[in-house]
N, C-alpha and C positions, 0 to 999 in steps of 0.2 A: 513487328517487333514487340515484345514481351512489355506489358505492363509494369512499372517499378512498383514492391512492396511500398504502403503508405506506411512512413517512419512516425510514431509516437512518442512523449516523451511521459512518463508520469514521475512526478516529483511526489515524496509525503516526509512528512515531520510530524511528530506528535508536542503537544505543549511543555510534558513533562519526561523524564528517564527514570523518575523514581521507581521504586521497588514496591511490591506491592499495588493491594488492588486501590486507586485513589481516581477521583474526578480527573479526568482529563482531555483535550482535545485532541485531535487527528484532522490534518488538514491535506489535501492534497492538489495538485497543477495539475492536470490535463494538456500536453500542450501538441497542436501537429500545425506544421510550418507549411504555410500555403501560399500560394503564385502572390499573395497580395501580404505575405508576410505572416507571423506565428495569430495563432487560434487559439485562445485558449478556454479550460472550464476550469475553474475553482470551486472549492465547496470543503465545507469543514464537519464534523461530525463528534457530538458529544459523548461520552461516555463515561463509566464507571468498573475500568479494568483495571489488568495489569499493562504493561506498556507492550509486550507482546502481543497481547491480545487486541487492544485499541488499534494498533498499528495494521494487526493481520484487518480487524475489519474496515478499518480506512480503503486498504488496499483492495479488499474484496469490491467493496462498494464502485472504487475508481474502477476497477478490470470490468466492471458489469455494465461501466457506460460507454465502452469498446464496441461496437456493434459489428464492426468489418476485423478480418484477421488484419495484424501489421506486423512491422517491427517494431517493437517494443522494449525503450530501454528504461528500464526501472532505478530512479537515482534513491538513498535514503541512507538514514545513518544507524537505524537499527541494523545490530551486524547479524543477532542472532536468526533472523525473520529471512534478511536476504540472501545470509548465505546458505540457509535450512531451503528456502526457494531453489537456489541456484544446483544443491549439494546434493540435498535428503526428498525433496517432495516428490518425485519418481517412483521413487523406491515405496514410500509411507502407501502411495495410490497403487501397488500392485499388491500390498500387504494391509488392504481396506482401511489403511491409515492406523494402520495396528504396530507398535514394537516392542518387542520381547511378551507379545500374548495379549498386553494392554493398550488400554485406544490411548494416543498421542493426545498431550497436553493440545487444547484448542482445534479439537478433531473435526470439528461441523463448519470453522472459518476453515483450516488448511482444503478439506475438502471442497466448499466453496471457489476457491482460489484456485484450486488442481482445474476444477470445471471451465475456469475461463481461462486459464494461462496457456491450455493444450491450443488453441487457435493462432496462436501469436509465435514468432519468431523471437526470443526473449534475450536480453543480457540486463545484467545488473552492476549498479554502479554506487559502492558503499562511501560513505562521507559525505559532507557539507555539500550542499549543489547549488546553482543559480537562483534559488527560489526560497532555502534555507532561511536567512535569517527574514525576509520577508514573511512566508507563514508565521515565523514562530512571533512578529511583533503584532501580525495580524489577530493571531489566537490570543497574546497576554490582551488587546483593547478588546477583544470579545468577550475573555472571563472574565475583564471588569465592568463589561456591560450585563451580565447573566445575572441573576438571582439561582446557586442552583442551590441542590439539597447535596446532605454527606450522604457516601455511599453506603 
């Protein structure tokens, strides 16, 4: 009897989608359904970058926490990152993360994600998800409680 692949869901949100470099948080939930119910890992990271860069960093960090190959479902609202992950990442990797002779934006973050994503069978779901509102509320609360410096 073949062992069925473990199924993991990864839910991501950023505290703001504003353009440009800005202080923001990225939160994620890794969820694995066990015989006893869901097991989750939640984490937040603070950064001072663009929406795409901070989302990529959160994604990379979450992927690095998954230690065994699995069927991975990634949920989030960052259309650009998730569409590029689905549609262009493999092509970029074969070109050493270059496009038209120039390094792609956030090259090292994409490379980091590529190294992790190859281990898994991945599907992408764009839009709000089961943890969207909760993650955003939690990040809002954390932002109020932290004394931070400007970018």
